[in-house]
RODO-2510 file (C-alpha; in nm, 4 decimals, decimal comma):
residues 346
     n   res          X          Y          Z
     1     m     9,3256     8,4021    14,2520
     2     n     9,7020     8,3475    14,2306
     3     l     9,9555     8,6074    14,1212
     4     v     9,9809     8,4720    13,7664
     5     s     9,6055     8,4859    13,7022
     6     t     9,5851     8,8309    13,8652
     7     s     9,8515     8,9553    13,6259
     8     y     9,6689     8,8085    13,3274
     9     a     9,3382     8,9516    13,4503
    10     f     9,4813     9,3030    13,4774
    11     t     9,6580     9,2854    13,1406
    12     s     9,3523     9,1413    12,9682
    13     a     9,1283     9,4142    13,1092
    14     y     9,3808     9,6831    13,0139
    15     l     9,4109     9,5599    12,6544
    16     k     9,0345     9,5188    12,6145
    17     g     8,9895     9,8719    12,7436
    18     k     9,2369     9,9990    12,4849
    19     e     9,0586     9,7980    12,2161
    20     s     8,7318     9,9764    12,2964
    21     k     8,8985    10,3111    12,2198
    22     c     9,0109    10,2165    11,8690
    23     m     8,8751    10,3893    11,5592
    24     s     8,5423    10,2555    11,4325
    25     v     8,3659    10,2486    11,0963
    26     g     8,1728    10,5567    11,2085
    27     h     8,4941    10,7468    11,2705
    28     i     8,6266    10,6550    10,9280
    29     d     8,3031    10,7519    10,7520
    30     s     8,3138    11,0906    10,9244
    31     m     8,6799    11,1435    10,8352
    32     f     8,5907    11,0930    10,4699
    33     q     8,3724    11,4042    10,4944
    34     k     8,6677    11,6258    10,5876
    35     t     8,9113    11,8037    10,3593
    36     t     9,2102    11,8726    10,5850
    37     i     9,4253    11,6642    10,8181
    38     q     9,3381    11,8847    11,1131
    39     d     8,9620    11,8475    11,0594
    40     a     8,9965    11,4719    11,0107
    41     l     9,1893    11,4347    11,3357
    42     e     8,9179    11,6248    11,5219
    43     v     8,6782    11,3422    11,4334
    44     i     8,8806    11,0848    11,6280
    45     i     8,9591    11,2952    11,9333
    46     n     8,7602    11,0540    12,1546
    47     t     8,9784    10,7575    12,0542
    48     d     9,3117    10,6639    12,2075
    49     i     9,5074    10,7411    11,8927
    50     g     9,3088    11,0593    11,8337
    51     d     9,3771    11,1870    12,1849
    52     y     9,7484    11,1277    12,1303
    53     l     9,7649    11,3023    11,7918
    54     h     9,5507    11,5958    11,9094
    55     t     9,8349    11,7162    12,1309
    56     k    10,0958    11,7035    11,8523
    57     p    10,1954    11,9823    11,6104
    58     i    10,0707    11,8149    11,2923
    59     e    10,0480    12,0183    10,9732
    60     t    10,1476    11,7725    10,6997
    61     f    10,1201    11,4021    10,6244
    62     d    10,4888    11,3561    10,7083
    63     d    10,4214    11,5079    11,0510
    64     s    10,1353    11,2663    11,1118
    65     d    10,3399    10,9718    10,9876
    66     e    10,6202    11,0476    11,2314
    67     y    10,3831    11,0668    11,5275
    68     l    10,1875    10,7578    11,4268
    69     w    10,5017    10,5446    11,4487
    70     k    10,5902    10,7062    11,7800
    71     y    10,2390    10,6343    11,9035
    72     l    10,2688    10,2615    11,8389
    73     g    10,6018    10,2522    12,0190
    74     e    10,4600    10,4382    12,3171
    75     c    10,1604    10,2021    12,3315
    76     l    10,4008     9,9130    12,3881
    77     q    10,6092    10,1091    12,6386
    78     d    10,2950    10,1936    12,8370
    79     i    10,1989     9,8270    12,8666
    80     k    10,5455     9,7268    12,9821
    81     r    10,5359     9,9798    13,2658
    82     f    10,2993     9,7413    13,4405
    83     k    10,3875     9,3992    13,5799
    84     i    10,2591     9,2038    13,2833
    85     p    10,2999     8,8264    13,2350
    86     y    10,6339     8,7178    13,0917
    87     d    10,4750     8,5526    12,7865
    88     i    10,2929     8,8726    12,6908
    89     a    10,6123     9,0771    12,7117
    90     r    10,7979     8,8077    12,5192
    91     l    10,5325     8,7943    12,2465
    92     s    10,5529     9,1695    12,2012
    93     d    10,9326     9,1597    12,1670
    94     v    10,9330     8,8739    11,9162
    95     y    10,6421     9,0124    11,7136
    96     m    10,7950     9,3589    11,6823
    97     k    11,1041     9,2174    11,5136
    98     k    10,8950     9,2474    11,1969
    99     y    11,0018     9,6123    11,2018
   100     d    11,3664     9,5113    11,2193
   101     v    11,3046     9,3023    10,9083
   102     l    11,1331     9,5998    10,7433
   103     n    11,4197     9,8349    10,8291
   104     i    11,6817     9,5904    10,7032
   105     k    11,4869     9,5592    10,3773
   106     i    11,4799     9,9379    10,3444
   107     a    11,8562     9,9530    10,4061
   108     l    11,9154     9,6838    10,1417
   109     r    11,6956     9,8689     9,8923
   110     q    11,8759    10,1963     9,9609
   111     i    12,2018    10,0355     9,8570
   112     l    12,0426     9,8669     9,5540
   113     m    11,8550    10,1745     9,4302
   114     e    12,0964    10,4410     9,5598
   115     k    11,7977    10,6235     9,7030
   116     t    11,7340    10,6997    10,0698
   117     s    11,4083    10,6200    10,2499
   118     p    11,3066    10,6828    10,6116
   119     l    11,3342    10,3916    10,8523
   120     v    11,0625    10,2969    11,0987
   121     p    11,1338    10,3965    11,4623
   122     l    11,0357    10,0560    11,6020
   123     g    11,2050     9,7252    11,6723
   124     t    11,5276     9,6062    11,8325
   125     i    11,7560     9,8165    11,6116
   126     h    11,5676    10,1291    11,7155
   127     d    11,5565    10,0304    12,0815
   128     k    11,9339     9,9702    12,0787
   129     g    11,9929    10,3203    11,9431
   130     c    12,1297    10,1968    11,6083
   131     i    11,8582    10,3139    11,3694
   132     k    12,0583    10,6157    11,2486
   133     e    12,3641    10,3991    11,1948
   134     l    12,1595    10,1506    10,9891
   135     s    12,0130    10,4347    10,7846
   136     g    12,3624    10,5522    10,6941
   137     t    12,4996    10,2148    10,5835
   138     k    12,6520    10,1992    10,2350
   139     s    12,7294     9,8281    10,2039
   140     i    12,6058     9,4855    10,3085
   141     s    12,9031     9,4455    10,5402
   142     e    12,8088     9,7658    10,7233
   143     i    12,4515     9,6413    10,7689
   144     v    12,5861     9,3126    10,9056
   145     v    12,7959     9,5015    11,1612
   146     v    12,4906     9,6949    11,2835
   147     l    12,2872     9,3757    11,3148
   148     g    12,5665     9,2158    11,5149
   149     k    12,5652     9,5086    11,7577
   150     c    12,1904     9,4590    11,8076
   151     g    12,2071     9,0837    11,8621
   152     l    12,0278     9,0097    11,5345
   153     n    12,2799     8,7533    11,4158
   154     d    12,0192     8,5342    11,2439
   155     y    11,9283     8,8196    11,0131
   156     a    12,2941     8,9090    10,9623
   157     s    12,3545     8,5514    10,8434
   158     a    12,0551     8,5732    10,6094
   159     i    12,1913     8,8773    10,4224
   160     k    12,5715     8,8530    10,4517
   161     d    12,6209     8,6976    10,1060
   162     t    12,3813     8,9354     9,9289
   163     k    12,5090     9,0975     9,6094
   164     e    12,4438     9,4662     9,6625
   165     k    12,3507     9,5648     9,3063
   166     d    12,1710     9,2431     9,2149
   167     r    11,7932     9,2758     9,2492
   168     a    11,7405     8,8982     9,2543
   169     s    12,0005     8,8571     9,5290
   170     v    11,8366     9,1289     9,7386
   171     l    11,4971     8,9621     9,6921
   172     q    11,6460     8,6324     9,8021
   173     a    11,7806     8,7971    10,1182
   174     e    11,4390     8,9478    10,1915
   175     i    11,2728     8,6090    10,1548
   176     a    11,5314     8,4482    10,3820
   177     m    11,4546     8,7097    10,6492
   178     n    11,0811     8,6500    10,6130
   179     r    11,1293     8,2784    10,6633
   180     n    11,3501     8,3491    10,9651
   181     y    11,0958     8,5866    11,1185
   182     y    10,7908     8,3647    11,0771
   183     g    10,9819     8,0578    11,1911
   184     s    11,1073     8,2272    11,5084
   185     m    10,7598     8,3644    11,5820
   186     l    10,6037     8,0215    11,5443
   187     d    10,8660     7,8529    11,7632
   188     a    10,8296     8,1147    12,0370
   189     m    10,4492     8,1096    12,0352
   190     k    10,4284     7,7317    12,0753
   191     k    10,6000     7,7655    12,4151
   192     m    10,3679     8,0374    12,5495
   193     n    10,0453     8,0357    12,7470
   194     d     9,7691     7,9336    12,5034
   195     g    10,0458     7,8278    12,2680
   196     y     9,8091     7,6201    12,0548
   197     i     9,5908     7,9236    11,9821
   198     l     9,8886     8,1475    11,9116
   199     a    10,0518     7,8906    11,6856
   200     k     9,7246     7,8470    11,4975
   201     a     9,6998     8,2247    11,4485
   202     m    10,0562     8,2432    11,3184
   203     g     9,9897     7,9395    11,0985
   204     i     9,6913     8,1196    10,9442
   205     i     9,9072     8,4256    10,8808
   206     i    10,1718     8,2072    10,7116
   207     d     9,9065     8,0309    10,5012
   208     l     9,7786     8,3665    10,3782
   209     v    10,1261     8,5048    10,3047
   210     n    10,1874     8,1958    10,0909
   211     l     9,8457     8,2176     9,9230
   212     q     9,9074     8,5833     9,8442
   213     m    10,2138     8,4692     9,6492
   214     v    10,0156     8,1880     9,4838
   215     f     9,7447     8,4228     9,3551
   216     r     9,9882     8,6943     9,2500
   217     f    10,1873     8,4366     9,0549
   218     a     9,8699     8,2996     8,8951
   219     t     9,7739     8,6478     8,7723
   220     g    10,1135     8,6801     8,6048
   221     k    10,2240     8,9686     8,8261
   222     i    10,5152     8,7671     8,9639
   223     e    10,7315     8,6283     8,6845
   224     f    10,9210     8,3666     8,8840
   225     v    10,8780     8,1867     9,2152
   226     a    11,1362     7,9435     9,3539
   227     d    11,0601     7,6668     9,6010
   228     d    11,2484     7,8478     9,8751
   229     y    11,0093     8,1427     9,8485
   230     v    10,7522     7,9307    10,0333
   231     i    10,7303     7,9796    10,4107
   232     e    10,6908     7,6610    10,6120
   233     g    10,4678     7,6311    10,9185
   234     g    10,1219     7,7046    10,7797
   235     h     9,8183     7,5965    10,9798
   236     t     9,6236     7,4240    10,7026
   237     l     9,8559     7,4299    10,4015
   238     s    10,1972     7,2637    10,4107
   239     g    10,4905     7,3969    10,2141
   240     d    10,4531     7,1093     9,9674
   241     t    10,0858     7,1947     9,9168
   242     i    10,1733     7,5573     9,8385
   243     k    10,4381     7,4453     9,5883
   244     k    10,1736     7,2359     9,4095
   245     l     9,9287     7,5283     9,4066
   246     l    10,1925     7,7400     9,2333
   247     l    10,1595     7,5111     8,9306
   248     l     9,7837     7,5721     8,8948
   249     k     9,5531     7,8331     8,7456
   250     i     9,3231     8,0225     8,9822
   251     p     9,0098     7,8073     8,9203
   252     e     9,2119     7,4938     8,9967
   253     t     9,3492     7,6524     9,3120
   254     i     8,9961     7,7357     9,4262
   255     s     8,8993     7,3713     9,3807
   256     r     9,2001     7,2532     9,5853
   257     l     9,1018     7,4886     9,8688
   258     e     8,7403     7,3700     9,8793
   259     n     8,7618     7,2012    10,2198
   260     t     8,9633     7,4750    10,3888
   261     e     8,8745     7,8015    10,5619
   262     y     9,0240     7,9822    10,2600
   263     h     8,7757     7,8604     9,9971
   264     l     8,5400     8,1603    10,0067
   265     m     8,8370     8,3947    10,0104
   266     a     8,9803     8,2274     9,6989
   267     q     8,6461     8,2595     9,5205
   268     e     8,6309     8,6286     9,6070
   269     v     8,9860     8,6864     9,4856
   270     h     8,8969     8,5235     9,1526
   271     k     8,5707     8,7142     9,1119
   272     n     8,7232     9,0523     9,1958
   273     y     9,0262     8,9957     8,9751
   274     e     8,8077     8,8943     8,6811
   275     n     8,6034     9,2120     8,7275
   276     e     8,8853     9,4590     8,7841
   277     k     9,1971     9,2979     8,6337
   278     v     9,4234     9,4615     8,8926
   279     v     9,6486     9,2567     9,1181
   280     t     9,5813     9,4755     9,4222
   281     v     9,2495     9,2941     9,4704
   282     v     9,4511     8,9919     9,5863
   283     d     9,5917     9,1895     9,8796
   284     e     9,2614     9,3608     9,9560
   285     v     9,0624     9,0382     9,9784
   286     i     9,3260     8,8410    10,1674
   287     e     9,3806     9,1142    10,4283
   288     k     9,0090     9,1355    10,5031
   289     h     8,9690     8,7598    10,5347
   290     k     9,2791     8,7410    10,7527
   291     l     9,1279     8,9901    10,9934
   292     t     8,8021     8,7924    11,0103
   293     l     8,9787     8,4627    11,0787
   294     l     9,2079     8,6106    11,3440
   295     r     8,9264     8,8022    11,5127
   296     e     8,7176     8,4863    11,5478
   297     l     9,0158     8,3014    11,6933
   298     l     9,1746     8,5642    11,9188
   299     s     8,9218     8,8279    12,0190
   300     p     8,6929     8,6114    12,2401
   301     r     8,9802     8,4907    12,4594
   302     i     9,0426     8,6307    12,8087
   303     l     9,3298     8,5904    13,0549
   304     s     9,5430     8,4872    12,7603
   305     t     9,8583     8,5825    12,5738
   306     s     9,6269     8,5904    12,2716
   307     n     9,4995     8,9263    12,3990
   308     m     9,8363     9,0836    12,3216
   309     l     9,8556     8,9412    11,9714
   310     w     9,5066     9,0681    11,8907
   311     y     9,5917     9,4106    12,0354
   312     l     9,9051     9,4387    11,8193
   313     i     9,7091     9,3397    11,5081
   314     l     9,4383     9,5972    11,5850
   315     k     9,6812     9,8811    11,6492
   316     e     9,8711     9,8099    11,3300
   317     l     9,5483     9,8071    11,1300
   318     e     9,4328    10,1288    11,2925
   319     m     9,7622    10,2969    11,2037
   320     r     9,7518    10,1609    10,8507
   321     n     9,3970    10,2878    10,7930
   322     l     9,4768    10,6286    10,9343
   323     r     9,7900    10,6642    10,7217
   324     i     9,5923    10,5800    10,4073
   325     i     9,3145    10,8268    10,4922
   326     l     9,5505    11,1129    10,5782
   327     k     9,7653    11,0497    10,2710
   328     a     9,4548    11,0562    10,0525
   329     l     9,3424    11,3828    10,2083
   330     t     9,6751    11,5540    10,1400
   331     a     9,6892    11,4173     9,7852
   332     g     9,3266    11,5048     9,7054
   333     i     9,2314    11,1424     9,6359
   334     p     8,8542    11,0729     9,6581
   335     s     8,7418    10,8445     9,9399
   336     s     8,5854    10,6093     9,6837
   337     d     8,9330    10,5358     9,5475
   338     i     9,0797    10,4253     9,8796
   339     r     8,7931    10,2641    10,0699
   340     n     8,8757     9,9148     9,9417
   341     y     9,2285     9,9477    10,0785
   342     l     9,1025     9,9897    10,4332
   343     v     9,0730     9,6902    10,6637
   344     i     8,8366     9,7718    10,9498
   345     a     8,7898     9,5583    11,2598
   346     s     8,4651     9,7149    11,3831
***
């Protein structure tokens, strides 16, 4: 076995080992039986994330939230301590720019709403030591300066003409950053080991982001959608196809999706929305179908860069589920009210 395949073999085994120590349905069911954060965390002490949190001084949800973000960052640092394949390291770096986009959006919203919100301690801005500076920005020009320091010039260009107190202008900047992020991810993935698989996975993600907008618009929960809101690069659905779907009612959209892998998902969205009349069912159904499609595509692969993408998706889902559960516990929300928001891989 040559050096390259040895490196992939080690990394694949490491990531699969970490995957086996993720939270399961059984863990979540048991956590629902607890009434405090401390008792809930005891349930997952035999998982990787549970072992990490068990050693931390957690008393409140805010404490747990802080350590959960740190945990994800440390997971990535741990992997990079080994001699992993270049493509896997590159994928991690490009993928995690989603948190730069998130932090820039928070900074833009702080200026728009004149209300501070905590930033996420992940991404290039954080790694460059500029997260505090971004948090303290008071104008678009100050944000642009921070992004320039961090080498995020594409995102600086996307927001530089934003009108600070104009909600529509801020939304337009956010959409421009989304398009930039997904486009750069797709371009980078095509050049990697197993690039076809990675590009297909990202194409599925783009399709579902666009369909989420289509269904939200069809329910009347989004008042206006411009053509440039559509993200290009979908696996099955072109940008032009999405633009045409935006003109249709939900039953017509379902019919148009009949010969795609999204047909059953569209039917479920329609059924659930008709029953509940709340737009959150769109997100719930799409997130669960996205996980199924990506699991079938990525999880069976070995000695592949796909292992890293699947690992990142799993860890993010695990964190998301845990945050929802712990927040519900502290707020006294019944488990029956939050179960549909959880997206569980196993």
